[in-house]
Each structure stands twice: as structure tokens, then as C-alpha cells.
Predicted model as a PDB file, atoms N, CA, C, CB and O in Angstrom, pLDDT in the B-factor column:
MODEL        1                                                                  
ATOM      1  N   MET A   1      -5.721  11.685  10.972  1.00 72.00           N  
ATOM      2  CA  MET A   1      -5.125  10.356  11.097  1.00 72.00           C  
ATOM      3  C   MET A   1      -5.731   9.439  10.044  1.00 72.00           C  
ATOM      4  CB  MET A   1      -5.341   9.775  12.526  1.00 72.00           C  
ATOM      5  O   MET A   1      -6.936   9.458   9.795  1.00 72.00           O  
ATOM      6  N   MET A   2      -4.870   8.640   9.435  1.00 80.00           N  
ATOM      7  CA  MET A   2      -5.307   7.714   8.398  1.00 80.00           C  
ATOM      8  C   MET A   2      -4.952   6.287   8.809  1.00 80.00           C  
ATOM      9  CB  MET A   2      -4.664   8.069   7.033  1.00 80.00           C  
ATOM     10  O   MET A   2      -3.957   6.041   9.491  1.00 80.00           O  
ATOM     11  N   ARG A   3      -5.781   5.378   8.381  1.00 90.00           N  
ATOM     12  CA  ARG A   3      -5.527   3.951   8.553  1.00 90.00           C  
ATOM     13  C   ARG A   3      -5.570   3.369   7.151  1.00 90.00           C  
ATOM     14  CB  ARG A   3      -6.583   3.252   9.532  1.00 90.00           C  
ATOM     15  O   ARG A   3      -6.234   3.922   6.274  1.00 90.00           O  
ATOM     16  N   ASN A   4      -4.881   2.271   6.926  1.00 95.00           N  
ATOM     17  CA  ASN A   4      -4.955   1.673   5.592  1.00 95.00           C  
ATOM     18  C   ASN A   4      -5.159   0.167   5.677  1.00 95.00           C  
ATOM     19  CB  ASN A   4      -3.686   1.985   4.795  1.00 95.00           C  
ATOM     20  O   ASN A   4      -4.900  -0.464   6.702  1.00 95.00           O  
ATOM     21  N   ILE A   5      -5.628  -0.384   4.573  1.00 96.00           N  
ATOM     22  CA  ILE A   5      -5.869  -1.827   4.494  1.00 96.00           C  
ATOM     23  C   ILE A   5      -4.958  -2.463   3.437  1.00 96.00           C  
ATOM     24  CB  ILE A   5      -7.358  -2.112   4.166  1.00 96.00           C  
ATOM     25  O   ILE A   5      -5.323  -3.452   2.801  1.00 96.00           O  
ATOM     26  N   ILE A   6      -3.786  -1.888   3.265  1.00 97.00           N  
ATOM     27  CA  ILE A   6      -2.858  -2.390   2.251  1.00 97.00           C  
ATOM     28  C   ILE A   6      -2.436  -3.824   2.552  1.00 97.00           C  
ATOM     29  CB  ILE A   6      -1.623  -1.487   2.165  1.00 97.00           C  
ATOM     30  O   ILE A   6      -2.400  -4.657   1.646  1.00 97.00           O  
ATOM     31  N   ARG A   7      -2.117  -4.126   3.811  1.00 98.00           N  
ATOM     32  CA  ARG A   7      -1.694  -5.487   4.167  1.00 98.00           C  
ATOM     33  C   ARG A   7      -2.777  -6.503   3.786  1.00 98.00           C  
ATOM     34  CB  ARG A   7      -1.382  -5.581   5.684  1.00 98.00           C  
ATOM     35  O   ARG A   7      -2.479  -7.541   3.194  1.00 98.00           O  
ATOM     36  N   GLU A   8      -4.028  -6.200   4.127  1.00 97.00           N  
ATOM     37  CA  GLU A   8      -5.135  -7.109   3.824  1.00 97.00           C  
ATOM     38  C   GLU A   8      -5.285  -7.316   2.316  1.00 97.00           C  
ATOM     39  CB  GLU A   8      -6.445  -6.566   4.414  1.00 97.00           C  
ATOM     40  O   GLU A   8      -5.421  -8.445   1.845  1.00 97.00           O  
ATOM     41  N   LYS A   9      -5.259  -6.208   1.563  1.00 97.00           N  
ATOM     42  CA  LYS A   9      -5.404  -6.298   0.106  1.00 97.00           C  
ATOM     43  C   LYS A   9      -4.217  -7.026  -0.519  1.00 97.00           C  
ATOM     44  CB  LYS A   9      -5.543  -4.895  -0.507  1.00 97.00           C  
ATOM     45  O   LYS A   9      -4.390  -7.808  -1.454  1.00 97.00           O  
ATOM     46  N   ARG A  10      -3.013  -6.771  -0.006  1.00 98.00           N  
ATOM     47  CA  ARG A  10      -1.815  -7.434  -0.526  1.00 98.00           C  
ATOM     48  C   ARG A  10      -1.909  -8.939  -0.322  1.00 98.00           C  
ATOM     49  CB  ARG A  10      -0.548  -6.883   0.157  1.00 98.00           C  
ATOM     50  O   ARG A  10      -1.597  -9.714  -1.226  1.00 98.00           O  
ATOM     51  N   LYS A  11      -2.341  -9.352   0.868  1.00 98.00           N  
ATOM     52  CA  LYS A  11      -2.463 -10.785   1.155  1.00 98.00           C  
ATOM     53  C   LYS A  11      -3.558 -11.436   0.309  1.00 98.00           C  
ATOM     54  CB  LYS A  11      -2.756 -11.002   2.642  1.00 98.00           C  
ATOM     55  O   LYS A  11      -3.407 -12.576  -0.131  1.00 98.00           O  
ATOM     56  N   GLU A  12      -4.656 -10.717   0.083  1.00 97.00           N  
ATOM     57  CA  GLU A  12      -5.729 -11.224  -0.782  1.00 97.00           C  
ATOM     58  C   GLU A  12      -5.197 -11.535  -2.184  1.00 97.00           C  
ATOM     59  CB  GLU A  12      -6.884 -10.200  -0.867  1.00 97.00           C  
ATOM     60  O   GLU A  12      -5.627 -12.494  -2.824  1.00 97.00           O  
ATOM     61  N   ARG A  13      -4.265 -10.716  -2.644  1.00 97.00           N  
ATOM     62  CA  ARG A  13      -3.690 -10.883  -3.983  1.00 97.00           C  
ATOM     63  C   ARG A  13      -2.516 -11.860  -3.986  1.00 97.00           C  
ATOM     64  CB  ARG A  13      -3.236  -9.534  -4.528  1.00 97.00           C  
ATOM     65  O   ARG A  13      -1.963 -12.166  -5.043  1.00 97.00           O  
ATOM     66  N   GLY A  14      -2.135 -12.352  -2.800  1.00 98.00           N  
ATOM     67  CA  GLY A  14      -1.045 -13.320  -2.716  1.00 98.00           C  
ATOM     68  C   GLY A  14       0.327 -12.723  -2.975  1.00 98.00           C  
ATOM     69  O   GLY A  14       1.226 -13.412  -3.456  1.00 98.00           O  
ATOM     70  N   LEU A  15       0.493 -11.441  -2.657  1.00 98.00           N  
ATOM     71  CA  LEU A  15       1.767 -10.766  -2.891  1.00 98.00           C  
ATOM     72  C   LEU A  15       2.545 -10.608  -1.589  1.00 98.00           C  
ATOM     73  CB  LEU A  15       1.537  -9.395  -3.540  1.00 98.00           C  
ATOM     74  O   LEU A  15       1.960 -10.394  -0.527  1.00 98.00           O  
ATOM     75  N   SER A  16       3.870 -10.716  -1.685  1.00 98.00           N  
ATOM     76  CA  SER A  16       4.722 -10.402  -0.533  1.00 98.00           C  
ATOM     77  C   SER A  16       4.972  -8.898  -0.539  1.00 98.00           C  
ATOM     78  CB  SER A  16       6.082 -11.208  -0.577  1.00 98.00           C  
ATOM     79  O   SER A  16       4.696  -8.214  -1.525  1.00 98.00           O  
ATOM     80  N   GLN A  17       5.495  -8.396   0.569  1.00 98.00           N  
ATOM     81  CA  GLN A  17       5.853  -6.971   0.613  1.00 98.00           C  
ATOM     82  C   GLN A  17       6.887  -6.677  -0.468  1.00 98.00           C  
ATOM     83  CB  GLN A  17       6.402  -6.573   2.019  1.00 98.00           C  
ATOM     84  O   GLN A  17       6.822  -5.639  -1.125  1.00 98.00           O  
ATOM     85  N   GLU A  18       7.831  -7.579  -0.652  1.00 98.00           N  
ATOM     86  CA  GLU A  18       8.888  -7.404  -1.651  1.00 98.00           C  
ATOM     87  C   GLU A  18       8.301  -7.324  -3.059  1.00 98.00           C  
ATOM     88  CB  GLU A  18       9.902  -8.556  -1.566  1.00 98.00           C  
ATOM     89  O   GLU A  18       8.694  -6.465  -3.849  1.00 98.00           O  
ATOM     90  N   GLU A  19       7.363  -8.218  -3.375  1.00 98.00           N  
ATOM     91  CA  GLU A  19       6.751  -8.215  -4.712  1.00 98.00           C  
ATOM     92  C   GLU A  19       5.973  -6.921  -4.962  1.00 98.00           C  
ATOM     93  CB  GLU A  19       5.816  -9.430  -4.876  1.00 98.00           C  
ATOM     94  O   GLU A  19       6.087  -6.325  -6.033  1.00 98.00           O  
ATOM     95  N   LEU A  20       5.188  -6.490  -3.981  1.00 98.00           N  
ATOM     96  CA  LEU A  20       4.425  -5.256  -4.128  1.00 98.00           C  
ATOM     97  C   LEU A  20       5.370  -4.064  -4.263  1.00 98.00           C  
ATOM     98  CB  LEU A  20       3.475  -5.059  -2.929  1.00 98.00           C  
ATOM     99  O   LEU A  20       5.137  -3.169  -5.076  1.00 98.00           O  
ATOM    100  N   ALA A  21       6.424  -4.056  -3.473  1.00 98.00           N  
ATOM    101  CA  ALA A  21       7.398  -2.964  -3.532  1.00 98.00           C  
ATOM    102  C   ALA A  21       8.023  -2.860  -4.922  1.00 98.00           C  
ATOM    103  CB  ALA A  21       8.495  -3.168  -2.476  1.00 98.00           C  
ATOM    104  O   ALA A  21       8.136  -1.763  -5.469  1.00 98.00           O  
ATOM    105  N   LYS A  22       8.429  -3.991  -5.494  1.00 98.00           N  
ATOM    106  CA  LYS A  22       9.044  -3.983  -6.828  1.00 98.00           C  
ATOM    107  C   LYS A  22       8.072  -3.461  -7.871  1.00 98.00           C  
ATOM    108  CB  LYS A  22       9.519  -5.392  -7.213  1.00 98.00           C  
ATOM    109  O   LYS A  22       8.460  -2.682  -8.742  1.00 98.00           O  
ATOM    110  N   LYS A  23       6.815  -3.876  -7.797  1.00 98.00           N  
ATOM    111  CA  LYS A  23       5.805  -3.421  -8.761  1.00 98.00           C  
ATOM    112  C   LYS A  23       5.584  -1.909  -8.667  1.00 98.00           C  
ATOM    113  CB  LYS A  23       4.476  -4.159  -8.527  1.00 98.00           C  
ATOM    114  O   LYS A  23       5.245  -1.262  -9.658  1.00 98.00           O  
ATOM    115  N   CYS A  24       5.781  -1.351  -7.460  1.00 98.00           N  
ATOM    116  CA  CYS A  24       5.539   0.073  -7.240  1.00 98.00           C  
ATOM    117  C   CYS A  24       6.816   0.911  -7.270  1.00 98.00           C  
ATOM    118  CB  CYS A  24       4.845   0.268  -5.921  1.00 98.00           C  
ATOM    119  O   CYS A  24       6.759   2.135  -7.150  1.00 98.00           O  
ATOM    120  N   GLY A  25       7.957   0.258  -7.429  1.00 98.00           N  
ATOM    121  CA  GLY A  25       9.216   0.988  -7.530  1.00 98.00           C  
ATOM    122  C   GLY A  25       9.723   1.568  -6.224  1.00 98.00           C  
ATOM    123  O   GLY A  25      10.380   2.608  -6.212  1.00 98.00           O  
ATOM    124  N   VAL A  26       9.414   0.884  -5.111  1.00 98.00           N  
ATOM    125  CA  VAL A  26       9.894   1.321  -3.799  1.00 98.00           C  
ATOM    126  C   VAL A  26      10.530   0.137  -3.079  1.00 98.00           C  
ATOM    127  CB  VAL A  26       8.734   1.924  -2.951  1.00 98.00           C  
ATOM    128  O   VAL A  26      10.509  -0.983  -3.589  1.00 98.00           O  
ATOM    129  N   SER A  27      11.093   0.376  -1.904  1.00 98.00           N  
ATOM    130  CA  SER A  27      11.706  -0.705  -1.137  1.00 98.00           C  
ATOM    131  C   SER A  27      10.651  -1.457  -0.317  1.00 98.00           C  
ATOM    132  CB  SER A  27      12.804  -0.148  -0.212  1.00 98.00           C  
ATOM    133  O   SER A  27       9.560  -0.955  -0.050  1.00 98.00           O  
ATOM    134  N   ARG A  28      11.022  -2.674   0.068  1.00 98.00           N  
ATOM    135  CA  ARG A  28      10.147  -3.457   0.935  1.00 98.00           C  
ATOM    136  C   ARG A  28       9.920  -2.726   2.248  1.00 98.00           C  
ATOM    137  CB  ARG A  28      10.741  -4.853   1.193  1.00 98.00           C  
ATOM    138  O   ARG A  28       8.830  -2.784   2.819  1.00 98.00           O  
ATOM    139  N   GLN A  29      10.955  -2.033   2.730  1.00 98.00           N  
ATOM    140  CA  GLN A  29      10.844  -1.289   3.983  1.00 98.00           C  
ATOM    141  C   GLN A  29       9.794  -0.185   3.878  1.00 98.00           C  
ATOM    142  CB  GLN A  29      12.201  -0.690   4.367  1.00 98.00           C  
ATOM    143  O   GLN A  29       9.098   0.110   4.850  1.00 98.00           O  
ATOM    144  N   THR A  30       9.684   0.420   2.705  1.00 98.00           N  
ATOM    145  CA  THR A  30       8.673   1.459   2.496  1.00 98.00           C  
ATOM    146  C   THR A  30       7.279   0.864   2.598  1.00 98.00           C  
ATOM    147  CB  THR A  30       8.863   2.142   1.127  1.00 98.00           C  
ATOM    148  O   THR A  30       6.410   1.432   3.259  1.00 98.00           O  
ATOM    149  N   VAL A  31       7.057  -0.276   1.952  1.00 98.00           N  
ATOM    150  CA  VAL A  31       5.749  -0.938   2.030  1.00 98.00           C  
ATOM    151  C   VAL A  31       5.447  -1.310   3.482  1.00 98.00           C  
ATOM    152  CB  VAL A  31       5.713  -2.206   1.122  1.00 98.00           C  
ATOM    153  O   VAL A  31       4.326  -1.122   3.956  1.00 98.00           O  
ATOM    154  N   ASN A  32       6.445  -1.835   4.181  1.00 98.00           N  
ATOM    155  CA  ASN A  32       6.260  -2.198   5.582  1.00 98.00           C  
ATOM    156  C   ASN A  32       5.878  -0.982   6.422  1.00 98.00           C  
ATOM    157  CB  ASN A  32       7.531  -2.840   6.136  1.00 98.00           C  
ATOM    158  O   ASN A  32       4.966  -1.058   7.246  1.00 98.00           O  
ATOM    159  N   ALA A  33       6.564   0.128   6.218  1.00 97.00           N  
ATOM    160  CA  ALA A  33       6.281   1.344   6.988  1.00 97.00           C  
ATOM    161  C   ALA A  33       4.874   1.867   6.692  1.00 97.00           C  
ATOM    162  CB  ALA A  33       7.326   2.432   6.675  1.00 97.00           C  
ATOM    163  O   ALA A  33       4.181   2.329   7.598  1.00 97.00           O  
ATOM    164  N   ILE A  34       4.456   1.797   5.441  1.00 96.00           N  
ATOM    165  CA  ILE A  34       3.104   2.240   5.080  1.00 96.00           C  
ATOM    166  C   ILE A  34       2.066   1.332   5.745  1.00 96.00           C  
ATOM    167  CB  ILE A  34       2.917   2.242   3.532  1.00 96.00           C  
ATOM    168  O   ILE A  34       1.094   1.815   6.325  1.00 96.00           O  
ATOM    169  N   GLU A  35       2.274   0.025   5.658  1.00 96.00           N  
ATOM    170  CA  GLU A  35       1.328  -0.924   6.265  1.00 96.00           C  
ATOM    171  C   GLU A  35       1.202  -0.723   7.769  1.00 96.00           C  
ATOM    172  CB  GLU A  35       1.762  -2.357   5.977  1.00 96.00           C  
ATOM    173  O   GLU A  35       0.135  -0.946   8.340  1.00 96.00           O  
ATOM    174  N   ASN A  36       2.285  -0.302   8.409  1.00 95.00           N  
ATOM    175  CA  ASN A  36       2.283  -0.100   9.854  1.00 95.00           C  
ATOM    176  C   ASN A  36       1.970   1.344  10.251  1.00 95.00           C  
ATOM    177  CB  ASN A  36       3.621  -0.503  10.425  1.00 95.00           C  
ATOM    178  O   ASN A  36       2.185   1.747  11.394  1.00 95.00           O  
ATOM    179  N   ASN A  37       1.459   2.112   9.290  1.00 92.00           N  
ATOM    180  CA  ASN A  37       1.052   3.504   9.520  1.00 92.00           C  
ATOM    181  C   ASN A  37       2.179   4.363  10.089  1.00 92.00           C  
ATOM    182  CB  ASN A  37      -0.136   3.544  10.462  1.00 92.00           C  
ATOM    183  O   ASN A  37       1.940   5.270  10.886  1.00 92.00           O  
ATOM    184  N   LYS A  38       3.421   4.064   9.668  1.00 94.00           N  
ATOM    185  CA  LYS A  38       4.571   4.858  10.104  1.00 94.00           C  
ATOM    186  C   LYS A  38       5.019   5.821   9.008  1.00 94.00           C  
ATOM    187  CB  LYS A  38       5.733   3.940  10.506  1.00 94.00           C  
ATOM    188  O   LYS A  38       5.882   6.668   9.238  1.00 94.00           O  
ATOM    189  N   TYR A  39       4.437   5.692   7.823  1.00 93.00           N  
ATOM    190  CA  TYR A  39       4.834   6.515   6.682  1.00 93.00           C  
ATOM    191  C   TYR A  39       3.620   6.745   5.800  1.00 93.00           C  
ATOM    192  CB  TYR A  39       5.988   5.847   5.876  1.00 93.00           C  
ATOM    193  O   TYR A  39       2.894   5.807   5.471  1.00 93.00           O  
ATOM    194  N   ASP A  40       3.405   7.996   5.417  1.00 92.00           N  
ATOM    195  CA  ASP A  40       2.317   8.322   4.490  1.00 92.00           C  
ATOM    196  C   ASP A  40       2.889   8.385   3.082  1.00 92.00           C  
ATOM    197  CB  ASP A  40       1.624   9.674   4.872  1.00 92.00           C  
ATOM    198  O   ASP A  40       3.796   9.176   2.823  1.00 92.00           O  
ATOM    199  N   PRO A  41       2.379   7.568   2.171  1.00 95.00           N  
ATOM    200  CA  PRO A  41       2.921   7.567   0.808  1.00 95.00           C  
ATOM    201  C   PRO A  41       2.576   8.852   0.066  1.00 95.00           C  
ATOM    202  CB  PRO A  41       2.394   6.361   0.029  1.00 95.00           C  
ATOM    203  O   PRO A  41       1.620   9.550   0.404  1.00 95.00           O  
ATOM    204  N   THR A  42       3.374   9.143  -0.949  1.00 95.00           N  
ATOM    205  CA  THR A  42       3.041  10.253  -1.838  1.00 95.00           C  
ATOM    206  C   THR A  42       1.757   9.898  -2.574  1.00 95.00           C  
ATOM    207  CB  THR A  42       4.206  10.554  -2.844  1.00 95.00           C  
ATOM    208  O   THR A  42       1.342   8.739  -2.596  1.00 95.00           O  
ATOM    209  N   LEU A  43       1.145  10.883  -3.163  1.00 95.00           N  
ATOM    210  CA  LEU A  43      -0.083  10.630  -3.927  1.00 95.00           C  
ATOM    211  C   LEU A  43       0.200   9.676  -5.080  1.00 95.00           C  
ATOM    212  CB  LEU A  43      -0.678  11.953  -4.461  1.00 95.00           C  
ATOM    213  O   LEU A  43      -0.593   8.775  -5.353  1.00 95.00           O  
ATOM    214  N   ALA A  44       1.330   9.874  -5.759  1.00 98.00           N  
ATOM    215  CA  ALA A  44       1.695   8.992  -6.874  1.00 98.00           C  
ATOM    216  C   ALA A  44       1.851   7.550  -6.405  1.00 98.00           C  
ATOM    217  CB  ALA A  44       2.995   9.473  -7.535  1.00 98.00           C  
ATOM    218  O   ALA A  44       1.385   6.626  -7.073  1.00 98.00           O  
ATOM    219  N   LEU A  45       2.506   7.351  -5.258  1.00 98.00           N  
ATOM    220  CA  LEU A  45       2.683   5.997  -4.728  1.00 98.00           C  
ATOM    221  C   LEU A  45       1.344   5.409  -4.285  1.00 98.00           C  
ATOM    222  CB  LEU A  45       3.677   6.004  -3.549  1.00 98.00           C  
ATOM    223  O   LEU A  45       1.099   4.218  -4.477  1.00 98.00           O  
ATOM    224  N   ALA A  46       0.483   6.225  -3.698  1.00 97.00           N  
ATOM    225  CA  ALA A  46      -0.841   5.745  -3.289  1.00 97.00           C  
ATOM    226  C   ALA A  46      -1.616   5.225  -4.501  1.00 97.00           C  
ATOM    227  CB  ALA A  46      -1.638   6.874  -2.586  1.00 97.00           C  
ATOM    228  O   ALA A  46      -2.263   4.180  -4.426  1.00 97.00           O  
ATOM    229  N   PHE A  47      -1.549   5.955  -5.620  1.00 98.00           N  
ATOM    230  CA  PHE A  47      -2.237   5.506  -6.836  1.00 98.00           C  
ATOM    231  C   PHE A  47      -1.598   4.237  -7.395  1.00 98.00           C  
ATOM    232  CB  PHE A  47      -2.220   6.615  -7.901  1.00 98.00           C  
ATOM    233  O   PHE A  47      -2.296   3.360  -7.903  1.00 98.00           O  
ATOM    234  N   SER A  48      -0.280   4.139  -7.302  1.00 98.00           N  
ATOM    235  CA  SER A  48       0.413   2.942  -7.771  1.00 98.00           C  
ATOM    236  C   SER A  48       0.025   1.724  -6.929  1.00 98.00           C  
ATOM    237  CB  SER A  48       1.937   3.155  -7.730  1.00 98.00           C  
ATOM    238  O   SER A  48      -0.227   0.647  -7.469  1.00 98.00           O  
ATOM    239  N   LEU A  49      -0.020   1.900  -5.613  1.00 98.00           N  
ATOM    240  CA  LEU A  49      -0.443   0.809  -4.724  1.00 98.00           C  
ATOM    241  C   LEU A  49      -1.870   0.371  -5.043  1.00 98.00           C  
ATOM    242  CB  LEU A  49      -0.342   1.244  -3.247  1.00 98.00           C  
ATOM    243  O   LEU A  49      -2.161  -0.822  -5.118  1.00 98.00           O  
ATOM    244  N   ALA A  50      -2.750   1.345  -5.229  1.00 98.00           N  
ATOM    245  CA  ALA A  50      -4.150   1.026  -5.540  1.00 98.00           C  
ATOM    246  C   ALA A  50      -4.249   0.259  -6.858  1.00 98.00           C  
ATOM    247  CB  ALA A  50      -4.999   2.317  -5.612  1.00 98.00           C  
ATOM    248  O   ALA A  50      -5.007  -0.705  -6.964  1.00 98.00           O  
ATOM    249  N   LYS A  51      -3.490   0.685  -7.850  1.00 98.00           N  
ATOM    250  CA  LYS A  51      -3.509   0.001  -9.149  1.00 98.00           C  
ATOM    251  C   LYS A  51      -3.048  -1.452  -9.010  1.00 98.00           C  
ATOM    252  CB  LYS A  51      -2.613   0.745 -10.162  1.00 98.00           C  
ATOM    253  O   LYS A  51      -3.706  -2.367  -9.504  1.00 98.00           O  
ATOM    254  N   GLU A  52      -1.915  -1.655  -8.336  1.00 98.00           N  
ATOM    255  CA  GLU A  52      -1.370  -3.008  -8.180  1.00 98.00           C  
ATOM    256  C   GLU A  52      -2.274  -3.894  -7.328  1.00 98.00           C  
ATOM    257  CB  GLU A  52       0.018  -2.944  -7.558  1.00 98.00           C  
ATOM    258  O   GLU A  52      -2.306  -5.110  -7.518  1.00 98.00           O  
ATOM    259  N   LEU A  53      -3.005  -3.296  -6.395  1.00 98.00           N  
ATOM    260  CA  LEU A  53      -3.893  -4.067  -5.521  1.00 98.00           C  
ATOM    261  C   LEU A  53      -5.325  -4.118  -6.056  1.00 98.00           C  
ATOM    262  CB  LEU A  53      -3.888  -3.472  -4.118  1.00 98.00           C  
ATOM    263  O   LEU A  53      -6.232  -4.632  -5.402  1.00 98.00           O  
ATOM    264  N   ARG A  54      -5.504  -3.571  -7.262  1.00 97.00           N  
ATOM    265  CA  ARG A  54      -6.799  -3.597  -7.965  1.00 97.00           C  
ATOM    266  C   ARG A  54      -7.943  -3.038  -7.122  1.00 97.00           C  
ATOM    267  CB  ARG A  54      -7.131  -5.018  -8.381  1.00 97.00           C  
ATOM    268  O   ARG A  54      -8.994  -3.656  -6.955  1.00 97.00           O  
ATOM    269  N   THR A  55      -7.688  -1.848  -6.604  1.00 97.00           N  
ATOM    270  CA  THR A  55      -8.690  -1.156  -5.807  1.00 97.00           C  
ATOM    271  C   THR A  55      -8.523   0.342  -6.029  1.00 97.00           C  
ATOM    272  CB  THR A  55      -8.565  -1.522  -4.293  1.00 97.00           C  
ATOM    273  O   THR A  55      -7.801   0.760  -6.934  1.00 97.00           O  
ATOM    274  N   THR A  56      -9.180   1.143  -5.214  1.00 97.00           N  
ATOM    275  CA  THR A  56      -9.057   2.589  -5.328  1.00 97.00           C  
ATOM    276  C   THR A  56      -8.298   3.143  -4.128  1.00 97.00           C  
ATOM    277  CB  THR A  56     -10.446   3.248  -5.442  1.00 97.00           C  
ATOM    278  O   THR A  56      -8.210   2.501  -3.082  1.00 97.00           O  
ATOM    279  N   VAL A  57      -7.758   4.331  -4.293  1.00 96.00           N  
ATOM    280  CA  VAL A  57      -7.075   4.997  -3.171  1.00 96.00           C  
ATOM    281  C   VAL A  57      -8.044   5.186  -2.025  1.00 96.00           C  
ATOM    282  CB  VAL A  57      -6.484   6.361  -3.605  1.00 96.00           C  
ATOM    283  O   VAL A  57      -7.685   4.990  -0.865  1.00 96.00           O  
ATOM    284  N   ASP A  58      -9.285   5.572  -2.347  1.00 95.00           N  
ATOM    285  CA  ASP A  58     -10.302   5.779  -1.303  1.00 95.00           C  
ATOM    286  C   ASP A  58     -10.547   4.526  -0.486  1.00 95.00           C  
ATOM    287  CB  ASP A  58     -11.609   6.240  -1.924  1.00 95.00           C  
ATOM    288  O   ASP A  58     -10.786   4.610   0.718  1.00 95.00           O  
ATOM    289  N   GLU A  59     -10.492   3.361  -1.122  1.00 95.00           N  
ATOM    290  CA  GLU A  59     -10.712   2.112  -0.378  1.00 95.00           C  
ATOM    291  C   GLU A  59      -9.484   1.731   0.450  1.00 95.00           C  
ATOM    292  CB  GLU A  59     -11.064   0.969  -1.346  1.00 95.00           C  
ATOM    293  O   GLU A  59      -9.618   1.157   1.531  1.00 95.00           O  
ATOM    294  N   LEU A  60      -8.293   2.046  -0.049  1.00 95.00           N  
ATOM    295  CA  LEU A  60      -7.070   1.678   0.665  1.00 95.00           C  
ATOM    296  C   LEU A  60      -6.841   2.480   1.931  1.00 95.00           C  
ATOM    297  CB  LEU A  60      -5.894   1.842  -0.236  1.00 95.00           C  
ATOM    298  O   LEU A  60      -6.379   1.948   2.941  1.00 95.00           O  
ATOM    299  N   PHE A  61      -7.168   3.772   1.873  1.00 92.00           N  
ATOM    300  CA  PHE A  61      -6.873   4.667   2.986  1.00 92.00           C  
ATOM    301  C   PHE A  61      -8.163   5.176   3.610  1.00 92.00           C  
ATOM    302  CB  PHE A  61      -6.004   5.843   2.520  1.00 92.00           C  
ATOM    303  O   PHE A  61      -9.011   5.763   2.938  1.00 92.00           O  
ATOM    304  N   ILE A  62      -8.291   4.941   4.904  1.00 87.00           N  
ATOM    305  CA  ILE A  62      -9.514   5.280   5.634  1.00 87.00           C  
ATOM    306  C   ILE A  62      -9.189   6.384   6.631  1.00 87.00           C  
ATOM    307  CB  ILE A  62     -10.111   4.028   6.361  1.00 87.00           C  
ATOM    308  O   ILE A  62      -8.284   6.242   7.453  1.00 87.00           O  
ATOM    309  N   SER A  63      -9.920   7.466   6.557  1.00 83.00           N  
ATOM    310  CA  SER A  63      -9.732   8.567   7.485  1.00 83.00           C  
ATOM    311  C   SER A  63     -10.402   8.222   8.820  1.00 83.00           C  
ATOM    312  CB  SER A  63     -10.308   9.888   6.899  1.00 83.00           C  
ATOM    313  O   SER A  63     -11.547   7.772   8.845  1.00 83.00           O  
ATOM    314  N   LEU A  64      -9.690   8.432   9.918  1.00 79.00           N  
ATOM    315  CA  LEU A  64     -10.238   8.125  11.240  1.00 79.00           C  
ATOM    316  C   LEU A  64     -10.799   9.361  11.897  1.00 79.00           C  
ATOM    317  CB  LEU A  64      -9.174   7.504  12.132  1.00 79.00           C  
ATOM    318  O   LEU A  64     -11.303   9.290  13.018  1.00 79.00           O  
TER     319      LEU A  64                                                      
ENDMDL                                                                          
END                                                                             
């Protein structure tokens, strides 16, 4: 099981779900599903999210 802190990091950067989604080439619904732990992103998307949120994949996703 994984937990993520994407919502927290996104808000720290002042980005909406829509803005983050556009930067990563996915839909807002995808970002929402990831933030709510309903969808596990691909490795490529995880790296894209980390890049846009100026952090690492390891920091974004926490193993429980």
C-alpha cells in the first residue's frame, strides 16, 4: 500500500489540479484519483509529477 503527498506539495506550489495535470500531460481527473489513492501512476508519470512539484518520487510516495 502506498500513500502520497501530492496534494500537499501541489498546494505548496500554488498549483490547481488542472494546472498540474496540464504540465504532466494528463487529465485533472487523473491527478484527483492519484491524490485520493484511487490510482497508481505509471513510473513515467510519477517522475513527471515529482519534477513539476520540485521533489523526488521517493518523497512523493510513501510505502505503508
